[in-house]
Each structure stands twice: as structure tokens, then as C-alpha cells.
KOLGU-4560 file (N, C-alpha, C; in nm, 3 decimals, padded with zeros to 5 digits):
<recs>
<n_xx: 08.514 n_yy: 19.466 n_zz: 06.379 ca_xx: 08.371 ca_yy: 19.430 ca_zz: 06.335 c_xx: 08.379 c_yy: 19.303 c_zz: 06.299 mol: A seq: 1 type: MET>
<n_xx: 08.377 n_yy: 19.176 n_zz: 06.366 ca_xx: 08.367 ca_yy: 19.079 ca_zz: 06.276 c_xx: 08.190 c_yy: 19.030 c_zz: 06.314 mol: A seq: 2 type: LYS>
<n_xx: 08.130 n_yy: 18.905 n_zz: 06.218 ca_xx: 08.058 ca_yy: 18.847 ca_zz: 06.223 c_xx: 08.073 c_yy: 18.672 c_zz: 06.282 mol: A seq: 3 type: LEU>
<n_xx: 07.989 n_yy: 18.641 n_zz: 06.400 ca_xx: 07.994 ca_yy: 18.508 ca_zz: 06.444 c_xx: 07.868 c_yy: 18.489 c_zz: 06.362 mol: A seq: 4 type: HIS>
<n_xx: 07.875 n_yy: 18.300 n_zz: 06.355 ca_xx: 07.789 ca_yy: 18.206 ca_zz: 06.334 c_xx: 07.786 c_yy: 18.124 c_zz: 06.408 mol: A seq: 5 type: VAL>
<n_xx: 07.718 n_yy: 18.038 n_zz: 06.471 ca_xx: 07.671 ca_yy: 17.956 ca_zz: 06.583 c_xx: 07.542 c_yy: 17.844 c_zz: 06.418 mol: A seq: 6 type: ARG>
<n_xx: 07.646 n_yy: 17.788 n_zz: 06.400 ca_xx: 07.558 ca_yy: 17.664 ca_zz: 06.336 c_xx: 07.532 c_yy: 17.504 c_zz: 06.416 mol: A seq: 7 type: ILE>
<n_xx: 07.421 n_yy: 17.514 n_zz: 06.425 ca_xx: 07.392 ca_yy: 17.365 ca_zz: 06.531 c_xx: 07.218 c_yy: 17.319 c_zz: 06.480 mol: A seq: 8 type: ALA>
<n_xx: 07.233 n_yy: 17.168 n_zz: 06.493 ca_xx: 07.074 ca_yy: 17.110 ca_zz: 06.482 c_xx: 07.043 c_yy: 17.122 c_zz: 06.571 mol: A seq: 9 type: LEU>
<n_xx: 06.954 n_yy: 17.118 n_zz: 06.541 ca_xx: 06.793 ca_yy: 17.144 ca_zz: 06.645 c_xx: 06.687 c_yy: 17.029 c_zz: 06.654 mol: A seq: 10 type: ALA>
<n_xx: 06.615 n_yy: 17.030 n_zz: 06.725 ca_xx: 06.515 ca_yy: 16.891 ca_zz: 06.703 c_xx: 06.361 c_yy: 17.012 c_zz: 06.655 mol: A seq: 11 type: THR>
<n_xx: 06.258 n_yy: 16.925 n_zz: 06.608 ca_xx: 06.138 ca_yy: 16.971 ca_zz: 06.591 c_xx: 06.082 c_yy: 17.093 c_zz: 06.675 mol: A seq: 12 type: ALA>
<n_xx: 06.174 n_yy: 17.060 n_zz: 06.822 ca_xx: 06.134 ca_yy: 17.192 ca_zz: 06.957 c_xx: 06.187 c_yy: 17.260 c_zz: 06.976 mol: A seq: 13 type: ARG>
<n_xx: 06.316 n_yy: 17.251 n_zz: 06.847 ca_xx: 06.375 ca_yy: 17.396 ca_zz: 06.847 c_xx: 06.517 c_yy: 17.391 c_zz: 06.948 mol: A seq: 14 type: ASP>
<n_xx: 06.554 n_yy: 17.267 n_zz: 07.051 ca_xx: 06.704 ca_yy: 17.218 ca_zz: 07.132 c_xx: 06.815 c_yy: 17.145 c_zz: 07.053 mol: A seq: 15 type: GLU>
<n_xx: 06.885 n_yy: 17.270 n_zz: 07.013 ca_xx: 07.013 ca_yy: 17.227 ca_zz: 06.989 c_xx: 07.069 c_yy: 17.071 c_zz: 07.048 mol: A seq: 16 type: GLU>
<n_xx: 07.088 n_yy: 16.976 n_zz: 06.978 ca_xx: 07.135 ca_yy: 16.884 ca_zz: 06.966 c_xx: 07.294 c_yy: 16.844 c_zz: 06.901 mol: A seq: 17 type: PHE>
<n_xx: 07.336 n_yy: 16.916 n_zz: 06.783 ca_xx: 07.487 ca_yy: 16.875 ca_zz: 06.724 c_xx: 07.484 c_yy: 17.044 c_zz: 06.704 mol: A seq: 18 type: CYS>
<n_xx: 07.630 n_yy: 17.069 n_zz: 06.700 ca_xx: 07.688 ca_yy: 17.203 ca_zz: 06.665 c_xx: 07.847 c_yy: 17.148 c_zz: 06.691 mol: A seq: 19 type: GLY>
<n_xx: 07.970 n_yy: 17.227 n_zz: 06.682 ca_xx: 08.077 ca_yy: 17.261 ca_zz: 06.672 c_xx: 08.123 c_yy: 17.164 c_zz: 06.759 mol: A seq: 20 type: ALA>
<n_xx: 08.117 n_yy: 17.126 n_zz: 06.874 ca_xx: 08.169 ca_yy: 17.098 ca_zz: 07.007 c_xx: 08.150 c_yy: 16.900 c_zz: 06.985 mol: A seq: 21 type: GLY>
<n_xx: 08.018 n_yy: 16.913 n_zz: 06.928 ca_xx: 08.049 ca_yy: 16.720 ca_zz: 06.866 c_xx: 08.069 c_yy: 16.709 c_zz: 06.781 mol: A seq: 22 type: VAL>
<n_xx: 08.107 n_yy: 16.754 n_zz: 06.698 ca_xx: 08.172 ca_yy: 16.702 ca_zz: 06.564 c_xx: 08.320 c_yy: 16.717 c_zz: 06.633 mol: A seq: 23 type: LEU>
<n_xx: 08.409 n_yy: 16.828 n_zz: 06.723 ca_xx: 08.519 ca_yy: 16.856 ca_zz: 06.826 c_xx: 08.552 c_yy: 16.667 c_zz: 06.878 mol: A seq: 24 type: GLU>
<n_xx: 08.381 n_yy: 16.710 n_zz: 06.935 ca_xx: 08.457 ca_yy: 16.469 ca_zz: 06.965 c_xx: 08.468 c_yy: 16.384 c_zz: 06.968 mol: A seq: 25 type: LEU>
<n_xx: 08.357 n_yy: 16.410 n_zz: 06.820 ca_xx: 08.389 ca_yy: 16.270 ca_zz: 06.693 c_xx: 08.505 c_yy: 16.268 c_zz: 06.674 mol: A seq: 26 type: LEU>
<n_xx: 08.586 n_yy: 16.395 n_zz: 06.646 ca_xx: 08.702 ca_yy: 16.387 ca_zz: 06.574 c_xx: 08.825 c_yy: 16.341 c_zz: 06.677 mol: A seq: 27 type: ALA>
<n_xx: 08.780 n_yy: 16.397 n_zz: 06.835 ca_xx: 08.885 ca_yy: 16.314 ca_zz: 06.869 c_xx: 08.843 c_yy: 16.154 c_zz: 06.908 mol: A seq: 28 type: GLY>
<n_xx: 08.739 n_yy: 16.094 n_zz: 06.918 ca_xx: 08.703 ca_yy: 15.960 ca_zz: 06.941 c_xx: 08.768 c_yy: 15.917 c_zz: 06.797 mol: A seq: 29 type: ILE>
<n_xx: 08.776 n_yy: 15.938 n_zz: 06.660 ca_xx: 08.878 ca_yy: 15.919 ca_zz: 06.569 c_xx: 08.973 c_yy: 15.911 c_zz: 06.558 mol: A seq: 30 type: ALA>
<n_xx: 09.034 n_yy: 15.990 n_zz: 06.666 ca_xx: 09.175 ca_yy: 16.042 ca_zz: 06.694 c_xx: 09.213 c_yy: 15.929 c_zz: 06.769 mol: A seq: 31 type: ARG>
<n_xx: 09.157 n_yy: 15.888 n_zz: 06.868 ca_xx: 09.202 ca_yy: 15.844 ca_zz: 07.004 c_xx: 09.168 c_yy: 15.705 c_zz: 06.982 mol: A seq: 32 type: HIS>
<n_xx: 08.998 n_yy: 15.668 n_zz: 06.912 ca_xx: 09.007 ca_yy: 15.531 ca_zz: 06.963 c_xx: 08.917 c_yy: 15.528 c_zz: 07.092 mol: A seq: 33 type: GLY>
<n_xx: 08.909 n_yy: 15.638 n_zz: 07.177 ca_xx: 08.814 ca_yy: 15.640 ca_zz: 07.297 c_xx: 08.770 c_yy: 15.779 c_zz: 07.321 mol: A seq: 34 type: SER>
<n_xx: 08.637 n_yy: 15.715 n_zz: 07.369 ca_xx: 08.544 ca_yy: 15.814 ca_zz: 07.431 c_xx: 08.622 c_yy: 15.988 c_zz: 07.552 mol: A seq: 35 type: ILE>
<n_xx: 08.648 n_yy: 15.757 n_zz: 07.602 ca_xx: 08.740 ca_yy: 15.904 ca_zz: 07.752 c_xx: 08.826 c_yy: 16.029 c_zz: 07.737 mol: A seq: 36 type: GLN>
<n_xx: 08.942 n_yy: 15.971 n_zz: 07.629 ca_xx: 09.014 ca_yy: 16.008 ca_zz: 07.584 c_xx: 08.984 c_yy: 16.130 c_zz: 07.494 mol: A seq: 37 type: GLN>
<n_xx: 08.880 n_yy: 16.164 n_zz: 07.401 ca_xx: 08.791 ca_yy: 16.190 ca_zz: 07.368 c_xx: 08.799 c_yy: 16.404 c_zz: 07.459 mol: A seq: 38 type: ALA>
<n_xx: 08.701 n_yy: 16.290 n_zz: 07.543 ca_xx: 08.640 ca_yy: 16.399 ca_zz: 07.647 c_xx: 08.748 c_yy: 16.496 c_zz: 07.718 mol: A seq: 39 type: ALA>
<n_xx: 08.830 n_yy: 16.378 n_zz: 07.763 ca_xx: 08.934 ca_yy: 16.506 ca_zz: 07.863 c_xx: 09.055 c_yy: 16.585 c_zz: 07.767 mol: A seq: 40 type: ARG>
<n_xx: 08.970 n_yy: 16.613 n_zz: 07.677 ca_xx: 09.076 ca_yy: 16.670 ca_zz: 07.558 c_xx: 09.010 c_yy: 16.806 c_zz: 07.578 mol: A seq: 41 type: ASP>
<n_xx: 08.921 n_yy: 16.844 n_zz: 07.561 ca_xx: 08.785 ca_yy: 16.894 ca_zz: 07.591 c_xx: 08.745 c_yy: 16.918 c_zz: 07.671 mol: A seq: 42 type: MET>
<n_xx: 08.773 n_yy: 16.855 n_zz: 07.808 ca_xx: 08.735 ca_yy: 16.925 ca_zz: 07.968 c_xx: 08.618 c_yy: 16.856 c_zz: 07.973 mol: A seq: 43 type: GLY>
<n_xx: 08.609 n_yy: 16.740 n_zz: 07.952 ca_xx: 08.504 ca_yy: 16.706 ca_zz: 07.913 c_xx: 08.475 c_yy: 16.580 c_zz: 08.023 mol: A seq: 44 type: LEU>
<n_xx: 08.389 n_yy: 16.536 n_zz: 08.129 ca_xx: 08.359 ca_yy: 16.387 ca_zz: 08.203 c_xx: 08.299 c_yy: 16.335 c_zz: 08.024 mol: A seq: 45 type: SER>
<n_xx: 08.326 n_yy: 16.155 n_zz: 08.140 ca_xx: 08.301 ca_yy: 16.069 ca_zz: 08.043 c_xx: 08.153 c_yy: 16.046 c_zz: 08.086 mol: A seq: 46 type: TYR>
<n_xx: 08.080 n_yy: 16.102 n_zz: 08.179 ca_xx: 07.945 ca_yy: 16.060 ca_zz: 08.176 c_xx: 07.881 c_yy: 16.195 c_zz: 08.089 mol: A seq: 47 type: VAL>
<n_xx: 07.925 n_yy: 16.328 n_zz: 08.062 ca_xx: 07.878 ca_yy: 16.428 ca_zz: 07.982 c_xx: 07.911 c_yy: 16.404 c_zz: 07.855 mol: A seq: 48 type: LYS>
<n_xx: 08.018 n_yy: 16.327 n_zz: 07.838 ca_xx: 08.069 ca_yy: 16.323 ca_zz: 07.635 c_xx: 07.976 c_yy: 16.210 c_zz: 07.618 mol: A seq: 49 type: ALA>
<n_xx: 07.958 n_yy: 16.088 n_zz: 07.710 ca_xx: 07.847 ca_yy: 15.984 ca_zz: 07.672 c_xx: 07.729 c_yy: 16.046 c_zz: 07.662 mol: A seq: 50 type: LEU>
<n_xx: 07.694 n_yy: 16.114 n_zz: 07.709 ca_xx: 07.513 ca_yy: 16.186 ca_zz: 07.755 c_xx: 07.520 c_yy: 16.283 c_zz: 07.605 mol: A seq: 51 type: ARG>
<n_xx: 07.636 n_yy: 16.355 n_zz: 07.588 ca_xx: 07.593 ca_yy: 16.403 ca_zz: 07.406 c_xx: 07.574 c_yy: 16.328 c_zz: 07.298 mol: A seq: 52 type: ILE>
<n_xx: 07.646 n_yy: 16.254 n_zz: 07.327 ca_xx: 07.704 ca_yy: 16.082 ca_zz: 07.214 c_xx: 07.579 c_yy: 16.003 c_zz: 07.164 mol: A seq: 53 type: LEU>
<n_xx: 07.516 n_yy: 15.987 n_zz: 07.305 ca_xx: 07.398 ca_yy: 15.905 ca_zz: 07.301 c_xx: 07.254 c_yy: 16.001 c_zz: 07.275 mol: A seq: 54 type: ASN>
<n_xx: 07.234 n_yy: 16.127 n_zz: 07.289 ca_xx: 07.176 ca_yy: 16.247 ca_zz: 07.259 c_xx: 07.160 c_yy: 16.256 c_zz: 07.102 mol: A seq: 55 type: GLN>
<n_xx: 07.303 n_yy: 16.253 n_zz: 07.069 ca_xx: 07.328 ca_yy: 16.262 ca_zz: 06.928 c_xx: 07.316 c_yy: 16.139 c_zz: 06.834 mol: A seq: 56 type: THR>
<n_xx: 07.294 n_yy: 16.050 n_zz: 06.867 ca_xx: 07.263 ca_yy: 15.946 ca_zz: 06.799 c_xx: 07.102 c_yy: 15.894 c_zz: 06.818 mol: A seq: 57 type: GLU>
<n_xx: 07.065 n_yy: 15.972 n_zz: 06.910 ca_xx: 06.911 ca_yy: 15.978 ca_zz: 06.914 c_xx: 06.819 c_yy: 16.084 c_zz: 06.803 mol: A seq: 58 type: LYS>
<n_xx: 06.891 n_yy: 16.162 n_zz: 06.843 ca_xx: 06.845 ca_yy: 16.252 ca_zz: 06.755 c_xx: 06.839 c_yy: 16.273 c_zz: 06.592 mol: A seq: 59 type: GLU>
<n_xx: 06.931 n_yy: 16.176 n_zz: 06.584 ca_xx: 06.941 ca_yy: 16.191 ca_zz: 06.424 c_xx: 06.925 c_yy: 16.038 c_zz: 06.379 mol: A seq: 60 type: LEU>
<n_xx: 06.935 n_yy: 15.925 n_zz: 06.502 ca_xx: 06.875 ca_yy: 15.800 ca_zz: 06.463 c_xx: 06.953 c_yy: 15.708 c_zz: 06.367 mol: A seq: 61 type: GLY>
<n_xx: 07.061 n_yy: 15.777 n_zz: 06.372 ca_xx: 07.162 ca_yy: 15.695 ca_zz: 06.367 c_xx: 07.295 c_yy: 15.660 c_zz: 06.445 mol: A seq: 62 type: LEU>
<n_xx: 07.347 n_yy: 15.533 n_zz: 06.410 ca_xx: 07.473 ca_yy: 15.452 ca_zz: 06.497 c_xx: 07.589 c_yy: 15.525 c_zz: 06.468 mol: A seq: 63 type: ALA>
<n_xx: 07.633 n_yy: 15.605 n_zz: 06.555 ca_xx: 07.798 ca_yy: 15.706 ca_zz: 06.540 c_xx: 07.886 c_yy: 15.605 c_zz: 06.559 mol: A seq: 64 type: LEU>
<n_xx: 07.872 n_yy: 15.511 n_zz: 06.684 ca_xx: 08.014 ca_yy: 15.432 ca_zz: 06.726 c_xx: 08.037 c_yy: 15.348 c_zz: 06.685 mol: A seq: 65 type: LEU>
<n_xx: 08.107 n_yy: 15.242 n_zz: 06.685 ca_xx: 08.131 ca_yy: 15.116 ca_zz: 06.747 c_xx: 08.240 c_yy: 15.104 c_zz: 06.825 mol: A seq: 66 type: GLU>
<n_xx: 08.172 n_yy: 14.995 n_zz: 06.990 ca_xx: 08.228 ca_yy: 14.990 ca_zz: 07.098 c_xx: 08.261 c_yy: 14.882 c_zz: 07.081 mol: A seq: 67 type: ARG>
<n_xx: 08.381 n_yy: 14.857 n_zz: 07.173 ca_xx: 08.453 ca_yy: 14.701 ca_zz: 07.207 c_xx: 08.466 c_yy: 14.725 c_zz: 07.335 mol: A seq: 68 type: ARG>
<n_xx: 08.392 n_yy: 14.635 n_zz: 07.389 ca_xx: 08.404 ca_yy: 14.615 ca_zz: 07.557 c_xx: 08.579 c_yy: 14.636 c_zz: 07.603 mol: A seq: 69 type: LYS>
<n_xx: 08.597 n_yy: 14.580 n_zz: 07.689 ca_xx: 08.749 ca_yy: 14.564 ca_zz: 07.712 c_xx: 08.806 c_yy: 14.658 c_zz: 07.858 mol: A seq: 70 type: GLY>
<n_xx: 08.758 n_yy: 14.730 n_zz: 07.904 ca_xx: 08.801 ca_yy: 14.842 ca_zz: 07.943 c_xx: 08.945 c_yy: 14.964 c_zz: 07.964 mol: A seq: 71 type: GLY>
<n_xx: 08.990 n_yy: 14.977 n_zz: 08.061 ca_xx: 09.149 ca_yy: 15.088 ca_zz: 07.957 c_xx: 09.206 c_yy: 15.052 c_zz: 07.902 mol: A seq: 72 type: ALA>
<n_xx: 09.216 n_yy: 14.898 n_zz: 07.931 ca_xx: 09.365 ca_yy: 14.892 ca_zz: 07.801 c_xx: 09.320 c_yy: 14.789 c_zz: 07.711 mol: A seq: 73 type: GLN>
<n_xx: 09.168 n_yy: 14.713 n_zz: 07.724 ca_xx: 09.171 ca_yy: 14.609 ca_zz: 07.589 c_xx: 09.071 c_yy: 14.749 c_zz: 07.494 mol: A seq: 74 type: ARG>
<n_xx: 08.969 n_yy: 14.804 n_zz: 07.558 ca_xx: 08.853 ca_yy: 14.867 ca_zz: 07.482 c_xx: 08.873 c_yy: 14.936 c_zz: 07.423 mol: A seq: 75 type: GLY>
<n_xx: 08.782 n_yy: 14.988 n_zz: 07.292 ca_xx: 08.804 ca_yy: 15.073 ca_zz: 07.239 c_xx: 08.659 c_yy: 15.148 c_zz: 07.165 mol: A seq: 76 type: SER>
<n_xx: 08.709 n_yy: 15.239 n_zz: 07.098 ca_xx: 08.514 ca_yy: 15.255 ca_zz: 07.014 c_xx: 08.597 c_yy: 15.340 c_zz: 06.872 mol: A seq: 77 type: THR>
<n_xx: 08.546 n_yy: 15.392 n_zz: 06.802 ca_xx: 08.524 ca_yy: 15.387 ca_zz: 06.648 c_xx: 08.410 c_yy: 15.465 c_zz: 06.580 mol: A seq: 78 type: ALA>
<n_xx: 08.467 n_yy: 15.494 n_zz: 06.509 ca_xx: 08.356 ca_yy: 15.608 ca_zz: 06.448 c_xx: 08.297 c_yy: 15.474 c_zz: 06.320 mol: A seq: 79 type: LEU>
<n_xx: 08.118 n_yy: 15.480 n_zz: 06.279 ca_xx: 08.065 ca_yy: 15.385 ca_zz: 06.221 c_xx: 08.115 c_yy: 15.459 c_zz: 06.062 mol: A seq: 80 type: THR>
<n_xx: 08.132 n_yy: 15.428 n_zz: 05.959 ca_xx: 08.133 ca_yy: 15.460 ca_zz: 05.857 c_xx: 08.023 c_yy: 15.557 c_zz: 05.851 mol: A seq: 81 type: PRO>
<n_xx: 07.867 n_yy: 15.526 n_zz: 05.908 ca_xx: 07.754 ca_yy: 15.683 ca_zz: 05.901 c_xx: 07.832 c_yy: 15.754 c_zz: 05.947 mol: A seq: 82 type: THR>
<n_xx: 07.843 n_yy: 15.749 n_zz: 06.077 ca_xx: 07.911 ca_yy: 15.864 ca_zz: 06.158 c_xx: 08.066 c_yy: 15.922 c_zz: 06.058 mol: A seq: 83 type: ALA>
<n_xx: 08.185 n_yy: 15.879 n_zz: 05.990 ca_xx: 08.252 ca_yy: 15.940 ca_zz: 05.955 c_xx: 08.233 c_yy: 16.025 c_zz: 05.825 mol: A seq: 84 type: ARG>
<n_xx: 08.089 n_yy: 15.966 n_zz: 05.737 ca_xx: 07.992 ca_yy: 16.012 ca_zz: 05.650 c_xx: 07.920 c_yy: 16.143 c_zz: 05.704 mol: A seq: 85 type: ARG>
<n_xx: 07.851 n_yy: 16.142 n_zz: 05.835 ca_xx: 07.807 ca_yy: 16.248 ca_zz: 05.904 c_xx: 07.897 c_yy: 16.424 c_zz: 05.881 mol: A seq: 86 type: PHE>
<n_xx: 08.021 n_yy: 16.334 n_zz: 05.942 ca_xx: 08.099 ca_yy: 16.402 ca_zz: 05.997 c_xx: 08.179 c_yy: 16.504 c_zz: 05.886 mol: A seq: 87 type: VAL>
<n_xx: 08.182 n_yy: 16.443 n_zz: 05.798 ca_xx: 08.239 ca_yy: 16.535 ca_zz: 05.671 c_xx: 08.140 c_yy: 16.604 c_zz: 05.555 mol: A seq: 88 type: ARG>
<n_xx: 08.006 n_yy: 16.544 n_zz: 05.646 ca_xx: 07.859 ca_yy: 16.619 ca_zz: 05.555 c_xx: 07.798 c_yy: 16.788 c_zz: 05.575 mol: A seq: 89 type: ASP>
<n_xx: 07.854 n_yy: 16.730 n_zz: 05.756 ca_xx: 07.798 ca_yy: 16.827 ca_zz: 05.816 c_xx: 07.937 c_yy: 16.987 c_zz: 05.855 mol: A seq: 90 type: PHE>
<n_xx: 08.026 n_yy: 16.876 n_zz: 05.830 ca_xx: 08.197 ca_yy: 17.007 ca_zz: 05.826 c_xx: 08.131 c_yy: 17.095 c_zz: 05.694 mol: A seq: 91 type: THR>
<n_xx: 08.099 n_yy: 17.030 n_zz: 05.608 ca_xx: 08.090 ca_yy: 17.092 ca_zz: 05.445 c_xx: 08.000 c_yy: 17.158 c_zz: 05.525 mol: A seq: 92 type: ARG>
<n_xx: 07.876 n_yy: 17.126 n_zz: 05.536 ca_xx: 07.775 ca_yy: 17.247 ca_zz: 05.557 c_xx: 07.764 c_yy: 17.323 c_zz: 05.632 mol: A seq: 93 type: LEU>
<n_xx: 07.833 n_yy: 17.369 n_zz: 05.759 ca_xx: 07.893 ca_yy: 17.394 ca_zz: 05.835 c_xx: 07.963 c_yy: 17.512 c_zz: 05.727 mol: A seq: 94 type: ARG>
<n_xx: 08.071 n_yy: 17.536 n_zz: 05.690 ca_xx: 08.205 ca_yy: 17.578 ca_zz: 05.608 c_xx: 08.093 c_yy: 17.654 c_zz: 05.479 mol: A seq: 95 type: ALA>
<n_xx: 08.008 n_yy: 17.593 n_zz: 05.425 ca_xx: 07.948 ca_yy: 17.647 ca_zz: 05.314 c_xx: 07.872 c_yy: 17.757 c_zz: 05.373 mol: A seq: 96 type: THR>
<n_xx: 07.802 n_yy: 17.798 n_zz: 05.465 ca_xx: 07.660 ca_yy: 17.843 ca_zz: 05.559 c_xx: 07.766 c_yy: 17.958 c_zz: 05.595 mol: A seq: 97 type: ILE>
<n_xx: 07.904 n_yy: 17.913 n_zz: 05.656 ca_xx: 08.007 ca_yy: 18.055 ca_zz: 05.724 c_xx: 08.035 c_yy: 18.100 c_zz: 05.597 mol: A seq: 98 type: GLN>
<n_xx: 08.079 n_yy: 18.068 n_zz: 05.497 ca_xx: 08.103 ca_yy: 18.158 ca_zz: 05.366 c_xx: 07.986 c_yy: 18.274 c_zz: 05.302 mol: A seq: 99 type: LYS>
<n_xx: 07.903 n_yy: 18.201 n_zz: 05.312 ca_xx: 07.785 ca_yy: 18.265 ca_zz: 05.227 c_xx: 07.761 c_yy: 18.320 c_zz: 05.353 mol: A seq: 100 type: SER>
<n_xx: 07.741 n_yy: 18.356 n_zz: 05.462 ca_xx: 07.748 ca_yy: 18.402 ca_zz: 05.584 c_xx: 07.848 c_yy: 18.576 c_zz: 05.562 mol: A seq: 101 type: ALA>
<n_xx: 08.003 n_yy: 18.496 n_zz: 05.533 ca_xx: 08.070 ca_yy: 18.653 ca_zz: 05.545 c_xx: 08.089 c_yy: 18.727 c_zz: 05.439 mol: A seq: 102 type: GLN>
<n_xx: 08.022 n_yy: 18.657 n_zz: 05.361 ca_xx: 08.005 ca_yy: 18.781 ca_zz: 05.192 c_xx: 07.842 c_yy: 18.813 c_zz: 05.214 mol: A seq: 103 type: GLN>
<n_xx: 07.784 n_yy: 18.769 n_zz: 05.244 ca_xx: 07.672 ca_yy: 18.864 ca_zz: 05.344 c_xx: 07.733 c_yy: 18.999 c_zz: 05.390 mol: A seq: 104 type: ALA>
<n_xx: 07.794 n_yy: 18.893 n_zz: 05.486 ca_xx: 07.828 ca_yy: 19.055 ca_zz: 05.574 c_xx: 07.903 c_yy: 19.137 c_zz: 05.539 mol: A seq: 105 type: PHE>
<n_xx: 07.958 n_yy: 19.135 n_zz: 05.447 ca_xx: 08.098 ca_yy: 19.246 ca_zz: 05.398 c_xx: 08.004 c_yy: 19.313 c_zz: 05.331 mol: A seq: 106 type: ARG>
<n_xx: 07.966 n_yy: 19.345 n_zz: 05.300 ca_xx: 07.889 ca_yy: 19.515 ca_zz: 05.263 c_xx: 07.822 c_yy: 19.597 c_zz: 05.409 mol: A seq: 107 type: PRO>
<n_xx: 07.757 n_yy: 19.530 n_zz: 05.473 ca_xx: 07.714 ca_yy: 19.574 ca_zz: 05.631 c_xx: 07.805 c_yy: 19.556 c_zz: 05.698 mol: A seq: 108 type: PHE>
<n_xx: 07.939 n_yy: 19.542 n_zz: 05.709 ca_xx: 08.044 ca_yy: 19.582 ca_zz: 05.766 c_xx: 08.125 c_yy: 19.741 c_zz: 05.698 mol: A seq: 109 type: GLN>
<n_xx: 08.147 n_yy: 19.702 n_zz: 05.550 ca_xx: 08.176 ca_yy: 19.834 ca_zz: 05.474 c_xx: 08.100 c_yy: 19.935 c_zz: 05.570 mol: A seq: 110 type: ARG>
<n_xx: 07.962 n_yy: 19.960 n_zz: 05.530 ca_xx: 07.913 ca_yy: 20.070 ca_zz: 05.589 c_xx: 07.908 c_yy: 20.122 c_zz: 05.731 mol: A seq: 111 type: VAL>
<n_xx: 07.929 n_yy: 20.029 n_zz: 05.813 ca_xx: 07.893 ca_yy: 20.027 ca_zz: 05.987 c_xx: 08.028 c_yy: 19.993 c_zz: 06.038 mol: A seq: 112 type: TYR>
<n_xx: 08.104 n_yy: 20.008 n_zz: 06.009 ca_xx: 08.253 ca_yy: 19.906 ca_zz: 06.087 c_xx: 08.311 c_yy: 20.104 c_zz: 06.076 mol: A seq: 113 type: GLU>
<n_xx: 08.323 n_yy: 20.085 n_zz: 06.213 ca_xx: 08.407 ca_yy: 20.180 ca_zz: 06.289 c_xx: 08.504 c_yy: 20.191 c_zz: 06.182 mol: A seq: 114 type: ARG>
<n_xx: 08.591 n_yy: 20.358 n_zz: 06.152 ca_xx: 08.710 ca_yy: 20.361 ca_zz: 06.112 c_xx: 08.770 c_yy: 20.356 c_zz: 06.169 mol: A seq: 115 type: LYS>
<n_xx: 08.914 n_yy: 20.314 n_zz: 06.185 ca_xx: 09.043 ca_yy: 20.357 ca_zz: 06.237 c_xx: 09.107 c_yy: 20.552 c_zz: 06.228 mol: A seq: 116 type: LYS>
<n_xx: 09.131 n_yy: 20.542 n_zz: 06.351 ca_xx: 09.124 ca_yy: 20.689 ca_zz: 06.289 c_xx: 09.291 c_yy: 20.737 c_zz: 06.312 mol: A seq: 117 type: GLU>
<n_xx: 09.365 n_yy: 20.822 n_zz: 06.220 ca_xx: 09.474 ca_yy: 20.796 ca_zz: 06.178 c_xx: 09.523 c_yy: 20.922 c_zz: 06.268 mol: A seq: 118 type: THR>
<n_xx: 09.663 n_yy: 20.891 n_zz: 06.307 ca_xx: 09.655 ca_yy: 21.012 ca_zz: 06.408 c_xx: 09.789 c_yy: 21.122 c_zz: 06.347 mol: A seq: 119 type: ARG>
</recs>
């Protein structure tokens, strides 16, 4: 038996806008310098990735991307210093919550996990 904990930021209306997928998308942009390539790696369309990024920026009230126009050959996208800090801090927060949840789960798991039968 395992515990799965899903951690995401949500609006005041309880609508999720930032979780593991957004972190993965931002990491891909940092790696490739391209929203298009980061989206492709995740199986997302460019339009959907752009919608997700715009929504995240809107909800956080922060600019996460520095975009340089120029098309596929000369254009690029990079994370702002604020975005790099956000990714670092949110990743740490998620890890801390996961660790705490796993520690809290262990006593429950010991009581309720089915014992493997020995034959």
C-alpha cells in the first residue's frame, strides 16, 4: 500500500493552477529555451502550454518567462530570475509536504496494510 499526495496551488475559488505539470513545463523551457519543445516533450500542444503558462503568471502575479521573438530559428524563451526562484521554492515545499505525509502515513500503513501470505 502506498500513499499518493497531490500538491497544487489553487485560486481563492479552489481552482488548481500550478502543480507538478507546470513545474515540468517550466523545467523543459529552462532546458530547451523553447515553449514549443517543452510542450512537445510533455505531449502538449503549444497553445495548451501557452494557456497554462499565461494562467500561472496571471494567478501568481509574476512574470515567469522572458520571450524573445524571432520564430523557430531565432526566437527563444527563458525563465525569469523570479521563475527560477519560484520553481526552486515550490519544489522544496512539495518535497517537504511529501516527506511529512509519508512519515504520517507509516503508522497507518503498519496497521492496515495487508500482510503477504507465506506459503
